[in-house]
Each structure stands twice: as structure tokens, then as C-alpha cells.
VMD Tcl script that draws the C-alpha trace (Angstrom):
set ca {
  {9.87 23.06 -15.00}
  {6.42 21.53 -15.41}
  {6.48 17.83 -14.46}
  {5.62 15.47 -17.29}
  {3.96 12.07 -16.96}
  {7.34 10.53 -17.83}
  {9.09 12.48 -15.06}
  {6.42 11.59 -12.49}
  {6.60 7.92 -13.51}
  {10.39 7.99 -13.09}
  {10.04 9.62 -9.67}
  {7.53 7.03 -8.41}
  {9.61 4.17 -9.84}
  {12.75 5.50 -8.15}
  {10.90 5.96 -4.86}
  {9.56 2.42 -4.99}
  {13.05 1.10 -5.73}
  {14.58 3.13 -2.89}
  {12.05 2.12 -0.25}
  {11.51 -1.49 -1.31}
  {8.38 -3.46 -0.54}
  {6.70 -3.24 2.85}
  {5.73 -6.34 4.78}
  {1.93 -6.50 4.70}
  {2.02 -8.39 8.01}
  {3.79 -5.60 9.91}
  {1.89 -5.16 13.21}
  {0.99 -1.53 13.79}
  {-0.60 0.43 16.57}
  {-0.24 3.99 15.28}
  {2.05 5.52 12.63}
  {5.25 3.78 11.51}
  {7.95 4.94 9.16}
  {8.69 1.71 7.29}
  {11.64 2.98 5.27}
  {13.35 6.20 4.24}
  {16.04 6.77 1.65}
  {17.60 9.94 0.24}
  {19.84 10.57 -2.75}
  {21.09 13.73 -4.41}
  {18.70 14.68 -7.17}
  {21.52 15.30 -9.66}
  {22.55 11.63 -9.29}
  {19.02 10.42 -10.12}
  {18.19 12.97 -12.82}
  {21.45 14.30 -14.35}
  {19.49 16.20 -17.05}
  {17.64 18.30 -14.44}
  {19.06 21.83 -14.47}
  {18.99 22.61 -10.74}
  {19.47 19.01 -9.59}
  {22.80 19.71 -7.87}
  {21.25 21.75 -5.06}
  {18.55 19.28 -4.07}
  {18.03 15.87 -2.52}
  {15.29 13.38 -3.35}
  {13.67 11.69 -0.33}
  {11.30 8.72 -0.46}
  {9.43 7.40 2.58}
  {6.88 4.66 3.18}
  {4.52 5.36 6.06}
  {2.08 2.86 7.56}
  {-1.02 4.20 9.35}
  {-3.09 2.06 11.71}
  {-6.87 2.47 11.57}
  {-7.75 5.79 13.23}
  {-4.13 7.04 13.22}
  {-2.92 10.25 11.62}
  {0.44 11.75 10.73}
  {1.76 14.91 12.30}
  {0.67 18.17 10.73}
  {3.53 19.27 8.47}
  {4.53 22.11 6.21}
  {6.80 21.05 3.39}
  {8.25 24.59 3.30}
  {9.28 24.74 -0.34}
  {9.70 20.95 -0.73}
  {7.28 19.76 -3.44}
  {5.96 16.27 -2.88}
  {3.90 13.46 -4.35}
  {1.97 11.15 -2.04}
  {0.70 7.85 -3.44}
  {-1.67 5.51 -1.58}
  {-0.21 1.99 -1.87}
  {-2.56 0.28 0.60}
  {-5.94 1.10 2.11}
  {-7.56 4.53 2.05}
  {-6.86 7.83 3.82}
  {-8.19 11.35 4.17}
  {-5.92 14.32 3.50}
  {-6.58 17.37 5.68}
  {-5.13 20.52 4.03}
  {-5.22 23.84 5.82}
  {-7.99 26.03 4.41}
  {-9.76 23.29 2.42}
  {-12.27 20.51 2.93}
  {-10.91 17.03 3.80}
  {-10.11 15.00 0.68}
  {-10.50 11.20 0.67}
  {-7.75 9.34 -1.20}
  {-8.15 5.69 -2.12}
  {-5.88 2.90 -3.22}
  {-3.59 3.92 -6.11}
  {-4.57 7.58 -5.92}
  {-1.89 10.25 -5.78}
  {-1.76 13.89 -4.79}
  {0.87 16.53 -5.46}
  {1.76 19.73 -3.69}
  {4.18 22.46 -4.63}
  {5.64 22.80 -1.17}
  {3.45 25.53 0.31}
  {0.82 23.27 1.85}
  {0.21 22.56 5.54}
  {-1.50 19.19 5.94}
  {-1.78 15.79 7.58}
  {-3.07 12.33 6.64}
  {-5.61 10.29 8.60}
  {-6.62 6.67 8.22}
  {-10.37 6.79 8.82}
  {-10.84 3.17 7.75}
  {-10.76 -0.15 9.56}
  {-7.69 -1.55 7.76}
  {-4.07 -0.33 7.79}
  {-3.12 2.22 5.12}
  {0.27 2.80 3.52}
  {1.59 5.93 1.82}
  {4.59 6.37 -0.45}
  {5.74 9.96 0.02}
  {8.40 11.41 -2.27}
  {9.72 14.93 -2.03}
  {12.44 17.16 -3.36}
  {14.30 19.10 -0.67}
  {17.04 21.72 -0.77}
  {20.39 20.46 0.40}
  {21.46 21.94 3.72}
  {24.13 24.60 3.37}
  {27.11 24.33 5.73}
}
mol new
graphics top color blue
foreach p $ca { graphics top sphere $p radius 0.5 }
foreach p [lrange $ca 0 end-1] q [lrange $ca 1 end] { graphics top cylinder $p $q radius 0.2 }
display resetview
């Protein structure tokens, strides 16, 4: 399924609703997970064919100036990362660093190994949404 603008807009709107609004005055010294929510994808998008086997996770992450996230591999979990405050640099394995500014988004299909760094002098905030397979018992 190729994501449409409508689907991506619904995903970002749902993620914003799930994670709420961050407090711009939150003191930070490194990297803070401000909020995390998960729901089953079939509940959010009942018309999605494979929705029953997946969960939708939305996280807001605050990065202090100079801080970076851990290096992660989404391992088959496609994601959208949206910069809601400040500016960051995305470091993807095998590519040049990519600066991302306020209101810019990036997508990956789940095969990427990367991390985010706040190279600026002000705090940065990311809204990260991903689709993950449900754990099997």
C-alpha cells in the first residue's frame, strides 16, 4: 500500500492527538521521552487490510542542544519523524548527514539504521510515529 497524503495527514493527526502537547518550558539536559502512546492499528484505521497484526506507536522526544538519540534500527517498522520544534540532523548509515528544520518530515520503510542529533543552541522536539508488528505469544 502506497501512503497517500490523506493517510499521512491522518497518521500525523492521530499521533499529535495521542501524544498531546509538550510543555515548551520543560527543562532538559539530554534526551527526554515526553510521551508515548500505542494503539492497535486496526482500531485507528479499520479499512487497512493488514491492520489487525500491527500496532501504531507515537512518541514525542525532546533533545537538548548537542544531544543525540541512540542509534536505532526500526527492523521492519516504517516510521515518519516530524520536527515540531528547533532543528536536527539525521545521521543514516551509509549516507551523508541530513539537516531537518522546523516542520520538516522524513519517512523510512523500516530498513534504516539512524540517529538524530540536535546540533543547534535551542532544544529540539521530534514527533516519531511508527507501525510495528504485534508481538506473538
